[in-house]
Backbone as JSON Lines, residues from 0, in Angstrom:
{"i":0,"aa":"M","n":[-2.78,-5.87,7.31],"ca":[-3.63,-5.09,5.83],"c":[-2.86,-6.07,4.92]}
{"i":1,"aa":"Q","n":[-3.46,-5.98,3.59],"ca":[-3.86,-6.69,2.55],"c":[-4.62,-6.24,1.6]}
{"i":2,"aa":"I","n":[-3.59,-6.6,0.06],"ca":[-4.79,-5.94,-0.8],"c":[-5.5,-6.77,-1.25]}
{"i":3,"aa":"K","n":[-7.07,-6.67,-1.58],"ca":[-7.36,-8.08,-2.1],"c":[-7.2,-8.4,-3.31]}
{"i":4,"aa":"K","n":[-6.8,-9.49,-3.18],"ca":[-6.73,-10.52,-4.22],"c":[-6.73,-10.56,-5.33]}
{"i":5,"aa":"N","n":[-7.95,-9.72,-5.63],"ca":[-8.42,-9.21,-6.83],"c":[-7.79,-8.46,-7.87]}
{"i":6,"aa":"I","n":[-7.19,-7.36,-7.2],"ca":[-6.88,-6.14,-7.22],"c":[-5.56,-6.03,-8.35]}
{"i":7,"aa":"A","n":[-5.43,-5.76,-9.74],"ca":[-4.51,-5.98,-10.29],"c":[-3.93,-4.88,-10.4]}
{"i":8,"aa":"V","n":[-2.35,-5.08,-10.02],"ca":[-1.34,-4.15,-10.32],"c":[0.18,-3.96,-11.08]}
{"i":9,"aa":"S","n":[-0.29,-2.74,-12.09],"ca":[1.38,-3.1,-12.84],"c":[2.29,-2.2,-12.45]}
{"i":10,"aa":"E","n":[2.74,-3.36,-13.34],"ca":[4.74,-2.34,-12.76],"c":[5.04,-0.94,-13.35]}
{"i":11,"aa":"T","n":[3.86,-0.61,-13.88],"ca":[3.88,1.1,-14.37],"c":[2.91,1.64,-13.2]}
{"i":12,"aa":"G","n":[2.51,1.28,-12.38],"ca":[1.86,1.64,-11.42],"c":[0.17,1.75,-11.36]}
{"i":13,"aa":"F","n":[-0.47,0.84,-12.44],"ca":[-1.67,0.88,-12.62],"c":[-2.09,-0.13,-11.85]}
{"i":14,"aa":"V","n":[-3.43,0.58,-10.82],"ca":[-4.03,-0.31,-9.99],"c":[-5.19,-0.09,-10.52]}
{"i":15,"aa":"F","n":[-6.03,-1.82,-11.2],"ca":[-7.4,-1.83,-11.43],"c":[-8.48,-2.58,-10.49]}
{"i":16,"aa":"N","n":[-8.81,-2.33,-9.93],"ca":[-10.14,-2.89,-9.32],"c":[-11.29,-3.65,-10.02]}
{"i":17,"aa":"P","n":[-11.29,-4.95,-10.39],"ca":[-12.25,-5.6,-11.15],"c":[-14.54,-5.78,-10.59]}
{"i":18,"aa":"T","n":[-13.81,-5.8,-9.13],"ca":[-15.38,-5.51,-8.58],"c":[-16.15,-4.13,-8.81]}
{"i":19,"aa":"T","n":[-15.51,-3.26,-9.25],"ca":[-15.91,-1.7,-8.76],"c":[-15.63,-0.88,-10.4]}
{"i":20,"aa":"G","n":[-14.42,-1.5,-11.37],"ca":[-14.27,-1.03,-12.84],"c":[-13.32,0.08,-12.31]}
{"i":21,"aa":"D","n":[-13.19,0.53,-11.27],"ca":[-11.85,1.95,-10.68],"c":[-10.62,1.47,-11.56]}
{"i":22,"aa":"S","n":[-10.16,2.08,-11.77],"ca":[-8.49,2.12,-11.96],"c":[-7.85,3.71,-11.44]}
{"i":23,"aa":"Y","n":[-6.74,2.94,-11.31],"ca":[-5.73,4.56,-10.4],"c":[-4.14,4.35,-10.62]}
{"i":24,"aa":"S","n":[-4.0,4.99,-10.77],"ca":[-2.51,5.2,-10.64],"c":[-1.54,5.66,-9.15]}
{"i":25,"aa":"I","n":[-0.5,5.09,-9.47],"ca":[0.08,5.19,-8.12],"c":[1.74,5.39,-7.81]}
{"i":26,"aa":"N","n":[2.54,5.92,-7.0],"ca":[4.14,6.58,-7.98],"c":[5.0,4.97,-7.19]}
{"i":27,"aa":"Q","n":[5.78,5.17,-7.76],"ca":[6.74,4.78,-6.94],"c":[7.24,3.76,-5.89]}
{"i":28,"aa":"V","n":[7.01,5.1,-4.55],"ca":[6.72,4.5,-3.51],"c":[5.45,3.77,-3.14]}
{"i":29,"aa":"G","n":[4.51,3.82,-3.75],"ca":[3.01,3.12,-3.17],"c":[3.24,1.99,-4.1]}
{"i":30,"aa":"Q","n":[3.86,1.98,-5.26],"ca":[3.92,0.38,-5.27],"c":[4.42,-0.4,-4.04]}
{"i":31,"aa":"E","n":[5.79,0.32,-4.31],"ca":[6.91,-0.32,-2.95],"c":[6.42,-0.65,-1.96]}
{"i":32,"aa":"I","n":[4.98,0.23,-1.02],"ca":[4.18,-0.12,0.23],"c":[3.34,-1.34,-0.07]}
{"i":33,"aa":"L","n":[2.62,-1.23,-1.78],"ca":[1.85,-2.0,-2.57],"c":[2.88,-3.31,-2.11]}
{"i":34,"aa":"G","n":[3.38,-3.94,-2.75],"ca":[4.65,-4.96,-2.84],"c":[4.79,-5.21,-1.31]}
{"i":35,"aa":"Y","n":[5.21,-4.14,0.05],"ca":[5.69,-5.01,0.61],"c":[4.18,-5.16,1.32]}
{"i":36,"aa":"L","n":[2.96,-4.56,1.24],"ca":[1.68,-5.23,1.97],"c":[1.51,-6.84,1.29]}
{"i":37,"aa":"G","n":[1.9,-7.13,-0.19],"ca":[1.88,-8.42,-0.4],"c":[2.24,-9.29,-0.26]}
{"i":38,"aa":"E","n":[3.29,-8.79,0.42],"ca":[4.76,-9.82,1.45],"c":[4.12,-10.12,2.96]}
{"i":39,"aa":"N","n":[2.96,-9.53,3.49],"ca":[2.29,-9.49,4.32],"c":[3.42,-9.05,5.84]}
{"i":40,"aa":"K","n":[4.04,-8.09,5.05],"ca":[5.11,-6.96,6.16],"c":[4.06,-6.13,7.06]}
{"i":41,"aa":"N","n":[4.61,-6.19,7.91],"ca":[3.67,-5.32,9.13],"c":[3.87,-3.68,9.07]}
{"i":42,"aa":"P","n":[3.02,-2.73,9.67],"ca":[3.61,-1.78,9.13],"c":[5.17,-1.18,9.97]}
{"i":43,"aa":"A","n":[5.55,-1.93,10.59],"ca":[6.95,-1.54,11.44],"c":[7.61,-1.66,10.84]}
{"i":44,"aa":"E","n":[7.47,-2.97,10.14],"ca":[8.28,-3.95,9.1],"c":[8.67,-2.29,7.63]}
{"i":45,"aa":"I","n":[7.49,-2.17,6.92],"ca":[7.46,-1.23,6.05],"c":[8.53,-0.16,6.05]}
{"i":46,"aa":"T","n":[7.55,0.51,7.52],"ca":[8.69,2.04,8.06],"c":[10.1,1.6,7.93]}
{"i":47,"aa":"T","n":[10.4,0.5,8.75],"ca":[12.31,-0.25,9.15],"c":[12.25,-0.15,7.09]}
{"i":48,"aa":"L","n":[12.04,-0.76,6.46],"ca":[12.1,-0.92,5.34],"c":[12.66,0.62,4.57]}
{"i":49,"aa":"M","n":[11.6,1.71,4.97],"ca":[11.3,2.5,4.0],"c":[12.34,3.57,4.39]}
{"i":50,"aa":"T","n":[12.26,3.58,5.45],"ca":[13.1,4.42,5.92],"c":[14.98,4.63,5.42]}
{"i":51,"aa":"A","n":[14.8,3.07,5.68],"ca":[16.77,2.39,5.64],"c":[16.82,3.04,3.55]}
{"i":52,"aa":"E","n":[15.5,2.86,2.92],"ca":[16.0,3.38,1.41],"c":[15.64,4.56,0.83]}
{"i":53,"aa":"Y","n":[15.35,5.51,2.21],"ca":[14.42,6.78,1.37],"c":[15.41,7.35,2.45]}
{"i":54,"aa":"D","n":[15.27,9.07,2.09],"ca":[16.2,9.76,3.68],"c":[14.31,10.75,4.0]}
{"i":55,"aa":"I","n":[14.01,9.57,4.8],"ca":[12.76,10.62,5.51],"c":[13.18,9.19,7.08]}
{"i":56,"aa":"D","n":[12.38,10.42,8.26],"ca":[12.79,9.95,9.32],"c":[11.48,9.21,9.91]}
{"i":57,"aa":"P","n":[11.03,8.25,10.48],"ca":[9.77,7.07,10.9],"c":[8.95,8.13,10.63]}
{"i":58,"aa":"A","n":[9.09,8.68,12.12],"ca":[7.4,9.56,12.38],"c":[6.79,10.26,10.97]}
{"i":59,"aa":"S","n":[8.02,10.61,10.14],"ca":[6.92,11.45,8.76],"c":[6.85,9.89,8.09]}
{"i":60,"aa":"F","n":[7.63,9.43,7.59],"ca":[6.96,8.26,6.88],"c":[5.98,7.96,7.46]}
{"i":61,"aa":"E","n":[5.67,7.55,9.14],"ca":[4.15,6.97,9.05],"c":[3.11,7.45,8.97]}
{"i":62,"aa":"K","n":[3.43,9.03,8.85],"ca":[1.84,9.84,9.05],"c":[1.37,9.56,7.12]}
{"i":63,"aa":"Y","n":[2.9,9.71,6.11],"ca":[2.25,9.4,4.57],"c":[1.9,7.76,4.53]}
{"i":64,"aa":"F","n":[2.41,6.68,5.2],"ca":[2.1,5.7,5.05],"c":[0.35,5.44,5.61]}
{"i":65,"aa":"Y","n":[0.2,5.87,6.55],"ca":[-1.78,5.86,7.26],"c":[-2.09,6.29,6.37]}
{"i":66,"aa":"D","n":[-1.61,8.25,5.75],"ca":[-2.55,8.5,4.87],"c":[-2.98,7.73,3.46]}
{"i":67,"aa":"F","n":[-2.0,7.32,3.07],"ca":[-2.01,5.82,1.69],"c":[-2.6,4.6,2.22]}
{"i":68,"aa":"I","n":[-2.84,4.8,3.47],"ca":[-3.2,2.94,3.82],"c":[-4.76,3.64,3.81]}
{"i":69,"aa":"S","n":[-5.58,4.88,4.3],"ca":[-6.53,5.2,4.53],"c":[-7.14,5.45,3.44]}
{"i":70,"aa":"M","n":[-6.57,6.06,1.97],"ca":[-6.76,5.87,0.6],"c":[-7.16,4.77,0.14]}
{"i":71,"aa":"L","n":[-6.27,3.75,0.08],"ca":[-6.44,2.0,-0.2],"c":[-7.81,1.78,0.62]}
{"i":72,"aa":"K","n":[-7.91,1.78,1.66],"ca":[-8.92,1.8,2.74],"c":[-10.62,2.15,1.91]}
{"i":73,"aa":"Q","n":[-10.49,3.78,1.85],"ca":[-11.1,4.39,1.12],"c":[-11.82,3.92,-0.2]}
{"i":74,"aa":"F","n":[-10.73,3.88,-1.23],"ca":[-10.99,2.9,-2.43],"c":[-11.05,1.41,-2.54]}
{"i":75,"aa":"E","n":[-11.58,0.98,-0.72],"ca":[-12.03,-0.09,-1.28],"c":[-10.75,-1.52,-1.65]}
{"i":76,"aa":"L","n":[-9.59,-1.22,-1.99],"ca":[-8.58,-2.13,-2.15],"c":[-7.9,-2.54,-1.24]}
{"i":77,"aa":"L","n":[-8.01,-3.01,0.09],"ca":[-7.81,-3.36,1.54],"c":[-8.61,-4.39,1.66]}
{"i":78,"aa":"E","n":[-8.31,-5.83,1.8],"ca":[-8.9,-6.69,2.64],"c":[-9.55,-5.91,4.14]}
{"i":79,"aa":"E","n":[-10.63,-6.22,4.48],"ca":[-11.23,-5.45,5.94],"c":[-11.15,-7.23,6.79]}
{"i":80,"aa":"G","n":[-10.25,-6.92,8.04],"ca":[-10.61,-7.49,9.06],"c":[-10.17,-8.93,8.92]}
{"i":81,"aa":"H","n":[-9.27,-8.75,8.25],"ca":[-8.1,-9.7,8.28],"c":[-6.57,-9.92,8.84]}
{"i":82,"aa":"E","n":[-6.78,-8.67,10.12],"ca":[-5.46,-8.4,10.88],"c":[-5.11,-9.58,11.8]}
{"i":83,"aa":"H","n":[-3.46,-9.4,12.11],"ca":[-3.12,-10.68,12.37],"c":[-2.77,-10.25,13.79]}
């Protein structure tokens, strides 16, 4: 899973897709997840990092994580078909 290369993400959580002209606002946790995706971390690594940082159990985090990933796919912000 990787964010499309042309997607711009600001430090304040503003996400811009120049292909569609759409923009979105994400919270701090979403920004961290996007950062980890940018570092090519896999879902298991992201779950470990986030559950260590926040008071959330892995099962609950994974549900939120995959909901977030679904949203990114719906808004056409992820590269498709480049799974390792």
